[in-house]
C-alpha positions as CSV (number, residue, x, y, z in Angstrom):
1,X,-8.6,14.4,-20.1
2,X,-7.5,14.1,-16.4
3,X,-6.1,10.6,-17.0
4,X,-4.2,11.9,-20.1
5,X,-2.5,14.6,-18.1
6,X,-1.8,12.1,-15.3
7,X,0.0,9.7,-17.6
8,X,2.0,12.6,-19.2
9,X,3.1,13.6,-15.7
10,X,4.3,10.1,-15.0
11,X,6.2,10.2,-18.3
12,X,8.0,13.3,-17.0
13,X,8.7,11.6,-13.7
14,X,10.1,8.6,-15.7
15,X,12.4,11.0,-17.6
16,X,13.7,12.6,-14.3
17,X,14.3,9.3,-12.7
18,X,16.3,8.1,-15.7
19,X,18.5,11.2,-15.7
20,X,19.2,10.8,-12.0
21,X,20.7,7.4,-12.4
22,X,24.2,8.8,-13.1
23,X,23.9,11.2,-10.1
24,X,24.5,10.8,-6.4
25,X,20.8,10.0,-6.0
26,X,21.0,6.8,-8.1
27,X,20.9,4.5,-5.0
28,X,17.4,5.9,-4.2
29,X,16.0,6.4,-7.7
30,X,17.0,2.9,-8.8
31,X,14.3,1.6,-6.4
32,X,11.7,3.9,-8.0
33,X,12.5,3.4,-11.7
34,X,10.1,0.5,-12.2
35,X,7.2,2.5,-10.8
36,X,6.4,4.8,-13.8
37,X,6.7,1.9,-16.2
38,X,4.3,-0.3,-14.2
39,X,1.8,2.6,-13.8
40,X,1.9,3.6,-17.5
41,X,1.6,0.0,-18.7
42,X,-1.4,-0.5,-16.4
43,X,-3.2,2.7,-17.4
44,X,-2.5,2.7,-21.1
45,X,-2.9,0.3,-24.1
46,X,0.2,-0.9,-25.8
47,X,0.2,1.8,-28.5
48,X,-0.3,4.7,-26.1
49,X,2.3,3.2,-23.8
50,X,4.9,3.2,-26.6
51,X,3.9,6.8,-27.5
52,X,4.6,7.8,-23.8
53,X,7.8,5.9,-23.4
54,X,9.5,6.5,-26.8
55,X,10.0,10.3,-26.4
56,X,11.6,9.7,-23.0
57,X,14.0,7.2,-24.5
58,X,14.8,9.5,-27.4
59,X,15.6,12.4,-25.0
60,X,17.9,10.3,-22.7
61,X,19.5,8.6,-25.7
62,X,20.4,11.9,-27.1
63,X,22.1,12.8,-23.8
64,X,23.9,9.5,-23.5
65,X,23.3,6.0,-24.8
66,X,23.9,4.5,-21.4
67,X,20.5,5.9,-20.2
68,X,18.8,3.8,-22.9
69,X,20.5,0.7,-21.7
70,X,19.6,1.4,-18.1
71,X,16.0,2.1,-19.1
72,X,15.8,-1.2,-21.0
73,X,17.1,-3.0,-17.9
74,X,14.3,-1.6,-15.7
75,X,11.7,-1.8,-18.4
76,X,11.0,-5.6,-18.3
77,X,10.1,-5.9,-14.6
78,X,7.8,-2.9,-14.9
79,X,6.1,-4.4,-17.9
80,X,5.6,-7.7,-16.0
81,X,4.2,-6.0,-12.9
82,X,2.0,-3.7,-15.1
83,X,0.6,-6.7,-17.0
84,X,-0.2,-8.5,-13.7
85,X,-1.9,-5.3,-12.5
86,X,-4.0,-5.3,-15.6
87,X,-5.1,-8.8,-15.0
88,X,-5.9,-8.0,-11.3
89,X,-3.6,-10.8,-10.2
90,X,-3.2,-11.3,-6.4
91,X,-0.5,-9.1,-4.9
92,X,1.8,-12.0,-4.0
93,X,1.7,-13.3,-7.6
94,X,2.7,-9.8,-8.8
95,X,5.6,-9.8,-6.4
96,X,6.7,-13.3,-7.4
97,X,6.6,-12.5,-11.1
98,X,8.3,-9.1,-10.7
99,X,11.0,-10.5,-8.6
100,X,11.6,-13.4,-11.0
101,X,11.9,-11.0,-13.9
102,X,14.6,-9.1,-12.0
103,X,16.5,-12.2,-11.1
104,X,16.4,-13.6,-14.7
105,X,17.6,-10.3,-16.0
106,X,20.5,-10.2,-13.6
107,X,21.5,-13.8,-14.5
108,X,21.2,-13.0,-18.2
109,X,23.4,-9.9,-17.9
110,X,26.1,-11.9,-15.9
111,X,26.0,-14.6,-18.5
112,X,26.3,-12.3,-21.5
113,X,28.9,-10.1,-19.8
114,X,31.0,-13.1,-19.0
115,X,30.7,-14.9,-22.3
116,X,31.0,-11.9,-24.7
117,X,32.5,-9.0,-22.9
118,X,35.1,-10.8,-20.7
119,X,33.4,-9.6,-17.5
120,X,35.3,-10.9,-14.5
121,X,32.9,-10.6,-11.6
122,X,35.5,-11.7,-9.1
123,X,37.9,-8.9,-10.0
124,X,35.1,-6.4,-10.0
125,X,34.0,-7.4,-6.5
126,X,37.6,-7.3,-5.3
127,X,37.9,-3.7,-6.6
128,X,34.7,-2.7,-4.8
129,X,35.9,-4.2,-1.5
130,X,39.2,-2.4,-1.8
131,X,37.5,0.8,-2.6
132,X,35.1,0.4,0.3
133,X,37.7,-0.5,2.9
134,X,40.3,2.1,1.8
135,X,38.9,4.9,4.0
136,X,38.7,2.6,7.0
137,X,42.4,1.6,6.5
138,X,43.4,5.3,6.3
139,X,41.5,6.1,9.5
140,X,43.4,3.4,11.4
141,X,46.9,4.2,10.0
142,X,47.9,6.5,12.9
143,X,46.6,4.2,15.6
144,X,48.1,1.1,14.1
145,X,44.8,-0.7,14.1
146,X,44.5,-0.9,10.3
147,X,47.7,-2.9,9.9
148,X,46.3,-5.6,12.3
149,X,42.7,-5.8,10.8
150,X,43.1,-5.0,7.1
151,X,45.8,-7.4,6.3
152,X,46.1,-8.7,2.7
153,X,44.9,-12.1,3.9
154,X,41.8,-10.6,5.6
155,X,41.0,-8.4,2.6
156,X,41.3,-11.5,0.3
157,X,39.0,-13.4,2.6
158,X,36.5,-10.6,2.6
159,X,36.5,-10.4,-1.2
160,X,35.9,-14.2,-1.4
161,X,33.0,-14.0,1.1
162,X,31.5,-11.1,-0.8
163,X,31.8,-12.9,-4.1
164,X,30.2,-16.0,-2.6
165,X,27.2,-13.9,-1.3
166,X,26.4,-12.4,-4.7
167,X,23.3,-14.6,-5.1
168,X,22.0,-13.4,-1.7
169,X,22.5,-9.8,-2.8
170,X,20.7,-10.4,-6.1
171,X,17.7,-12.0,-4.4
172,X,17.4,-9.3,-1.7
173,X,17.8,-6.4,-4.1
174,X,15.2,-7.8,-6.5
175,X,12.8,-8.4,-3.5
176,X,13.2,-4.9,-2.2
177,X,12.8,-3.2,-5.6
178,X,9.6,-5.2,-6.2
179,X,8.1,-4.6,-2.8
180,X,8.9,-0.9,-3.0
181,X,7.3,-0.7,-6.4
182,X,4.1,-2.5,-5.3
183,X,3.8,-0.5,-2.1
184,X,3.8,2.8,-4.1
185,X,2.0,1.6,-7.2
186,X,-1.1,0.2,-5.5
187,X,-2.3,3.5,-3.8
188,X,-1.4,5.5,-7.0
189,X,-3.3,3.2,-9.3
190,X,-6.3,3.0,-6.9
191,X,-6.4,6.8,-6.9
192,X,-6.5,6.6,-10.8
193,X,-9.5,4.2,-10.7
194,X,-7.7,0.9,-11.1
195,X,-8.3,-1.8,-8.6
196,X,-5.1,-3.4,-7.4
197,X,-5.3,-6.2,-4.8
198,X,-3.4,-5.6,-1.6
199,X,-1.1,-8.0,0.2
200,X,-2.4,-9.9,3.1
201,X,-2.5,-8.0,6.4
202,X,0.8,-8.3,8.4
203,X,-0.9,-10.3,11.1
204,X,-1.7,-13.0,8.4
205,X,1.9,-13.4,7.2
206,X,2.9,-17.0,7.4
207,X,5.6,-19.1,5.8
208,X,5.5,-22.8,5.1
209,X,6.5,-24.9,8.2
210,X,9.0,-26.7,5.9
211,X,11.3,-23.8,6.3
212,X,12.3,-25.1,9.7
213,X,13.6,-28.3,8.1
214,X,15.5,-26.4,5.5
215,X,17.0,-24.3,8.3
216,X,18.0,-27.4,10.2
217,X,19.5,-28.9,7.0
218,X,21.5,-25.7,6.3
219,X,22.7,-25.6,10.0
220,X,23.9,-29.2,9.8
221,X,25.7,-28.4,6.5
222,X,27.4,-25.3,8.0
223,X,28.7,-27.5,10.9
224,X,29.9,-30.1,8.5
225,X,32.0,-27.8,6.3
226,X,33.9,-26.0,9.1
227,X,37.0,-27.9,8.3
228,X,36.2,-28.6,4.7
229,X,37.4,-26.9,1.5
230,X,34.2,-27.5,-0.4
231,X,33.5,-24.0,-1.7
232,X,30.2,-24.9,-3.5
233,X,28.6,-26.2,-0.2
234,X,30.0,-23.2,1.6
235,X,28.4,-20.8,-1.0
236,X,25.0,-22.6,-0.5
237,X,25.3,-22.1,3.3
238,X,26.4,-18.5,3.1
239,X,23.4,-17.6,0.9
240,X,20.7,-19.9,2.3
241,X,21.3,-19.1,6.0
242,X,20.7,-15.3,5.8
243,X,17.7,-15.9,3.4
244,X,16.1,-18.3,5.9
245,X,16.8,-16.0,8.8
246,X,15.2,-13.1,6.8
247,X,12.1,-15.2,6.4
248,X,12.0,-16.0,10.1
249,X,12.4,-12.3,10.8
250,X,9.3,-11.6,8.7
251,X,7.4,-14.4,10.5
252,X,8.3,-12.9,13.9
253,X,7.0,-9.5,12.8
254,X,3.8,-11.1,11.6
255,X,3.4,-12.8,15.0
256,X,3.7,-9.5,16.8
257,X,1.1,-7.9,14.5
258,X,-1.2,-10.9,15.2
259,X,-0.6,-10.6,18.9
260,X,-1.3,-6.9,18.9
261,X,-4.6,-7.4,17.0
262,X,-5.8,-10.2,19.3
263,X,-4.8,-8.3,22.5
264,X,-6.0,-5.0,21.1
265,X,-2.7,-3.3,22.0
266,X,-1.6,0.0,20.6
267,X,-0.8,-0.2,16.9
268,X,2.7,1.1,17.4
269,X,3.7,-2.0,19.4
270,X,4.6,-4.3,16.5
271,X,6.7,-1.4,14.9
272,X,8.6,-1.1,18.2
273,X,9.0,-4.8,18.3
274,X,10.5,-4.7,14.8
275,X,13.6,-2.8,16.1
276,X,15.0,-5.7,18.3
277,X,13.9,-8.3,15.7
278,X,15.9,-6.5,13.0
279,X,18.9,-5.6,15.1
280,X,19.3,-8.7,17.2
281,X,19.6,-11.9,15.2
282,X,18.6,-14.3,18.1
283,X,15.1,-12.7,18.1
284,X,14.3,-14.7,15.0
285,X,13.6,-17.6,17.4
286,X,10.2,-16.1,17.7
287,X,9.5,-16.7,14.1
288,X,10.8,-20.2,14.3
289,X,8.6,-20.9,17.3
290,X,5.6,-19.4,15.6
291,X,6.1,-21.8,12.7
292,X,6.9,-24.9,14.8
293,X,4.1,-24.5,17.3
294,X,0.4,-23.3,17.1
295,X,1.1,-20.1,19.1
296,X,-1.5,-18.1,17.3
297,X,-4.1,-20.7,17.7
298,X,-3.4,-20.9,21.5
299,X,-3.7,-17.1,21.7
300,X,-7.0,-17.2,19.8
301,X,-8.4,-19.9,22.1
302,X,-7.4,-18.1,25.2
303,X,-9.2,-15.0,24.0
304,X,-12.4,-17.1,23.7
């Protein structure tokens, strides 16, 4: 009986989150919308899951059909993660499959929109850039700064760069949505009696050493295209460089958690260290050094 009421509550939460997508809270609620689906699909069999989801879809569809389309979009990653939770798959595998489902959906939507609905992503990105920079231009009108910075040429260059970095935005957004969902779903499902494997402890986070060679290759490519007009190579560099730097940032955080554990420092130390690592890009050198050299092994040996 308790579980039945719990799943009903999550159906209500699912309804509220869907209705909030067209409100000012959509930026926050979009990151939470997979959570009810993953929890319900884990806790219920297929028939019961449909009986919980269908009334929600009927209600939101009665209000506006767009809610059903949005619900369908977020449904598939939730089903994938819920299925993996049922199988008690390792946490990293859950994240990989959930993130892959998001990316495939995004690519499918872009393909269908471009092929059948004449979606022009370049024009859409250009409009977003103009809408975003408009307040900044108005702020600088009196001082004359806006005319020097927000020239038509600079705006066009910004639009082109933004368009080129769409793949990076897709990867990061799918990653963040999946991580947020797992971080919330695991304790909730554990409290409901479902065992969900945790991610490795932060001090055990390690990427393959081959990332260093990828980073070196991308750095060479970026130097080679400075005076080149090869937009395809430029797009690869613009997306791969920040992705690799993001990985090195996580590696650096893992190193600080490991160092704190070995030295028995206060647990807040790695969280304080995260501030300069996130804010100052050169700090990623710690992650690169941690991959290139056996720093953790040397710290462990010194402790002995």
